[in-house]
Each structure stands twice: as C-alpha cells, then as structure tokens.
C-alpha positions as CSV (number, residue, x, y, z in Angstrom):
1,X,-52.4,-1.4,51.4
2,X,-51.2,-0.9,48.1
3,X,-50.5,2.6,46.5
4,X,-53.4,3.7,44.6
5,X,-52.9,5.4,41.2
6,X,-55.5,7.4,39.7
7,X,-55.7,9.7,36.3
8,X,-55.6,12.7,38.1
9,X,-54.7,16.1,35.9
10,X,-54.6,13.5,33.0
11,X,-54.9,16.3,30.6
12,X,-51.2,17.3,30.9
13,X,-49.9,14.1,29.9
14,X,-51.2,14.5,26.1
15,X,-48.3,17.3,26.2
16,X,-45.2,15.1,27.5
17,X,-42.6,14.6,25.1
18,X,-39.5,12.2,25.3
19,X,-37.1,15.0,26.0
20,X,-36.9,18.6,27.0
21,X,-34.1,21.2,28.1
22,X,-34.6,23.5,30.4
23,X,-32.1,26.7,31.3
24,X,-30.9,24.8,34.3
25,X,-29.3,21.5,32.4
26,X,-31.4,19.3,34.1
27,X,-32.5,16.5,32.5
28,X,-36.7,16.5,31.8
29,X,-38.5,14.0,30.0
30,X,-41.0,12.4,32.9
31,X,-39.0,13.8,35.5
32,X,-41.1,15.8,38.3
33,X,-44.7,14.0,37.3
34,X,-47.0,12.2,39.5
35,X,-47.3,8.6,39.1
36,X,-51.4,9.5,39.0
37,X,-51.1,10.0,35.5
38,X,-50.7,6.3,34.9
39,X,-53.3,3.9,35.5
40,X,-54.2,0.0,35.4
41,X,-53.6,-1.1,31.3
42,X,-57.4,-1.6,29.5
43,X,-58.2,-5.3,29.2
44,X,-56.6,-6.8,26.0
45,X,-53.4,-4.0,26.4
46,X,-50.9,-7.2,26.5
47,X,-52.6,-9.3,24.0
48,X,-50.6,-7.5,21.3
49,X,-47.5,-9.4,19.7
50,X,-44.6,-8.7,21.2
51,X,-43.1,-6.1,18.4
52,X,-46.2,-4.3,18.9
53,X,-46.2,-4.4,22.2
54,X,-42.8,-3.5,22.6
55,X,-43.3,0.6,21.0
56,X,-46.6,0.6,22.9
57,X,-44.6,-0.2,26.5
58,X,-42.9,3.2,25.8
59,X,-44.1,5.7,28.1
60,X,-45.5,3.2,30.6
61,X,-44.7,3.1,34.4
62,X,-43.0,-0.1,36.2
63,X,-44.1,-0.2,39.7
64,X,-42.7,-2.2,42.8
65,X,-44.1,-1.3,46.3
66,X,-42.3,-2.7,49.3
67,X,-41.5,-2.2,53.1
68,X,-39.0,0.8,52.1
69,X,-41.7,2.1,49.8
70,X,-42.7,2.1,46.1
71,X,-40.1,2.8,43.6
72,X,-41.3,3.2,40.0
73,X,-40.2,4.7,36.5
74,X,-40.8,5.3,32.9
75,X,-39.6,2.3,30.2
76,X,-38.1,4.6,27.7
77,X,-36.1,1.1,26.3
78,X,-37.8,-2.1,25.1
79,X,-36.8,-5.3,22.8
80,X,-39.4,-7.6,21.4
81,X,-38.7,-11.7,21.3
82,X,-41.2,-14.0,19.7
83,X,-40.8,-17.8,19.4
84,X,-39.8,-18.1,16.0
85,X,-36.9,-15.7,17.0
86,X,-33.1,-17.6,16.9
87,X,-32.3,-15.2,19.8
88,X,-35.3,-15.8,22.0
89,X,-35.9,-18.1,25.1
90,X,-38.6,-19.5,23.5
91,X,-37.3,-21.2,20.0
92,X,-37.1,-24.7,21.9
93,X,-40.6,-24.5,23.2
94,X,-41.7,-24.5,27.0
95,X,-38.7,-25.3,29.6
96,X,-38.9,-24.7,33.6
97,X,-37.4,-21.2,33.1
98,X,-39.2,-19.9,30.0
99,X,-42.5,-21.1,30.9
100,X,-44.0,-17.4,32.1
101,X,-43.2,-17.0,27.7
102,X,-45.7,-19.6,27.1
103,X,-48.2,-17.8,29.4
104,X,-51.1,-15.3,28.9
105,X,-49.8,-11.9,28.4
106,X,-48.7,-9.1,31.2
107,X,-46.9,-11.6,33.5
108,X,-43.0,-11.1,34.7
109,X,-40.6,-13.5,32.9
110,X,-37.4,-13.0,34.8
111,X,-34.0,-15.0,34.4
112,X,-30.3,-14.8,35.6
113,X,-27.6,-14.2,33.5
114,X,-24.1,-14.2,33.9
115,X,-25.1,-15.9,37.5
116,X,-25.6,-12.5,39.0
117,X,-28.0,-10.2,37.1
118,X,-31.5,-10.5,36.8
119,X,-33.8,-9.4,33.7
120,X,-37.5,-8.5,33.7
121,X,-39.6,-9.1,30.8
122,X,-43.6,-8.4,29.9
123,X,-45.2,-11.7,28.1
124,X,-47.2,-10.7,25.5
125,X,-49.8,-12.2,23.2
126,X,-52.4,-15.1,23.9
127,X,-51.4,-18.3,25.9
128,X,-48.7,-20.6,24.2
129,X,-47.6,-17.8,22.1
130,X,-44.0,-17.8,23.6
131,X,-43.4,-14.1,23.3
132,X,-42.1,-11.4,25.5
133,X,-40.8,-8.0,26.0
134,X,-37.3,-7.3,27.6
135,X,-37.2,-3.9,29.7
136,X,-33.6,-2.7,28.9
137,X,-34.2,0.9,30.5
138,X,-36.4,3.2,32.8
139,X,-36.3,6.9,33.7
140,X,-36.5,6.6,37.4
141,X,-39.9,9.0,38.8
142,X,-40.3,6.9,42.0
143,X,-38.1,6.6,45.3
144,X,-35.3,7.5,43.7
145,X,-33.7,7.9,47.2
146,X,-34.2,4.0,47.7
147,X,-32.3,2.8,44.2
148,X,-29.7,5.0,44.9
149,X,-29.1,3.3,48.0
150,X,-29.5,-0.3,46.3
151,X,-27.4,0.8,43.3
152,X,-24.6,1.8,45.5
153,X,-25.2,5.9,46.0
154,X,-25.4,5.8,41.3
155,X,-26.1,9.2,39.6
156,X,-29.9,9.3,38.6
157,X,-29.3,8.4,34.8
158,X,-27.2,5.3,36.0
159,X,-29.8,3.8,38.5
160,X,-32.1,1.9,35.6
161,X,-29.9,2.3,32.5
162,X,-29.8,-1.3,31.8
163,X,-31.5,-4.7,32.5
164,X,-29.8,-5.8,35.2
165,X,-29.3,-2.1,37.0
166,X,-32.9,-1.4,36.9
167,X,-33.6,-5.0,38.3
168,X,-31.7,-4.5,41.3
169,X,-32.8,-0.7,41.4
170,X,-36.5,-1.6,41.7
171,X,-36.0,-5.0,43.5
172,X,-37.1,-7.5,41.1
173,X,-35.9,-11.2,41.2
174,X,-36.1,-14.9,40.1
175,X,-39.5,-15.0,43.0
176,X,-41.3,-12.3,40.8
177,X,-41.4,-14.8,37.5
178,X,-45.1,-15.7,36.5
179,X,-46.3,-12.4,38.5
180,X,-49.4,-11.1,36.8
181,X,-48.3,-7.7,36.4
182,X,-51.8,-6.1,37.1
183,X,-51.5,-7.3,40.4
184,X,-49.1,-5.8,43.6
185,X,-46.4,-5.5,44.2
186,X,-45.1,-5.4,40.9
187,X,-47.1,-3.7,38.5
188,X,-46.9,-2.2,34.4
189,X,-49.3,0.9,34.5
190,X,-50.1,2.4,31.0
191,X,-50.5,6.6,30.6
192,X,-54.2,8.1,31.3
193,X,-53.7,9.3,27.9
194,X,-51.5,9.0,24.7
195,X,-48.1,10.5,25.1
196,X,-46.2,12.1,22.5
197,X,-43.0,10.2,22.1
198,X,-40.8,10.1,19.1
199,X,-39.8,6.5,19.0
200,X,-36.2,5.2,17.4
201,X,-35.7,1.4,15.8
202,X,-32.9,-0.5,15.9
203,X,-31.3,-3.8,16.0
204,X,-31.1,-5.5,19.6
205,X,-28.1,-5.3,21.9
206,X,-25.8,-8.2,22.7
207,X,-27.6,-10.3,20.2
208,X,-25.8,-12.7,17.6
209,X,-28.4,-14.7,16.3
210,X,-31.1,-13.1,14.2
211,X,-29.0,-9.9,14.6
212,X,-30.4,-8.4,11.7
213,X,-34.0,-7.7,13.2
214,X,-34.7,-4.2,14.3
215,X,-37.0,-5.1,17.5
216,X,-35.6,-2.9,19.7
217,X,-37.7,0.6,20.5
218,X,-36.3,3.5,22.6
219,X,-37.6,6.9,23.2
220,X,-35.8,9.1,21.2
221,X,-33.2,11.5,22.7
222,X,-33.7,9.9,26.5
223,X,-30.7,10.2,28.6
224,X,-31.7,6.8,30.5
225,X,-31.0,4.4,27.9
226,X,-28.7,1.4,28.4
227,X,-25.0,1.9,28.3
C-alpha cells in the first residue's frame, strides 16, 4: 500500500522560507517538516510551459516509494527546456529516447549521461509540446538513512545536490521514464499552501547551446543546490 499524503497542519506551510539560520548552526529550510504538508497537485498543474513550471516546481516534493520505505526531497533547483531550445533533447523532434517529452505534462523523462548517471525530468505543457523541466537538486526530507546507504554514506547536503545524485538517492532509473507522476511509486506533490520562497534565476549549468537563456531556477540561499 502506498504512502498517504494529506494537508495536515497546513497552516504552517505559508510561513516557510527558503533558509533559516538557527542558533545551533544546523541547516534548516524544509528540514523537519512533515510529508503531510504536501498533496497531489491540482488538475492542470503540469499544463504550464516548461519555464513557468520550472519555477512552480520549487518547493514541491518528489517522492519515491519502494521496499525499503519512502524517500523524498523538496525541489530546490530546476532547469527548463523547450522544443525551440537548441540545448533541448526535443529540438529535432520525437525519438525513442525523448518520446516522453512529447507526451502530456506530468510524466517522468529519464535519460542516461556518460553511460552511468541518470537525469530526471518532469514533462510539461500539452501533449506534443516537447517540453520538460530537469530537476537538478533536492533538499532531502524523508528516508535520509536509505539515501545515505545508496550514496555511500555522504552527508545530507551531498545526497541530492545534482541530477545524478538525486536519482541514485531516490532509486530513479530508465524504467521510470514515461511514468505518470501522479501515481505511485514515483510522485510529485504540491505544497498545501503557497510557499514564501525567494527564487533566483540564472543561466543553465553545462549548456553550450542557447547558453544565454536564463532558465535555471533555484531556492535562494539553499544549501542543497547542485555542486
């Protein structure tokens, strides 16, 4: 049976900020919050274009359920890719690999780079649009012990601070490409209330084509961004 998510104690969500600096020096942000503060997204949530969705996904929860238990993290860094974008996999039309990008919004698009690292994307817009959002980093929330085992005992800030790292930590692979992200085991959940986040916008990382486009979105001040 899958994990149940409902908006319990949702009144505190509206007070969350991107980062806090408690007296003991521990990183705060989303730490210690209940997964119950997120819920299945509304109808039409994924119908936005990739640029708008990339911003909207900040603060959303990515959840993977498996035999070891549920693992999850809050999205703190995203990048948008569109069909007219020279850096996008969809620029030349549908292929066997990028086909999920041309499906409806809210599907997983997973691909392999350097023959060893998986990258996870959320498709966006109506079917045929060829758009997706690359999830570059998460702040771990749930199942941190499981993530550490999968990531060789790394510290919390290093568990999901990059596209390949977060896929390993959550157990995301090519078998999940095309999966509907409204359904278990891999889901995107939206905050129960609008978050108070400061968002930074910049150019994308490791992109040589259309490198001038400012399509990277991050939760300002987060200690969990890609490295």
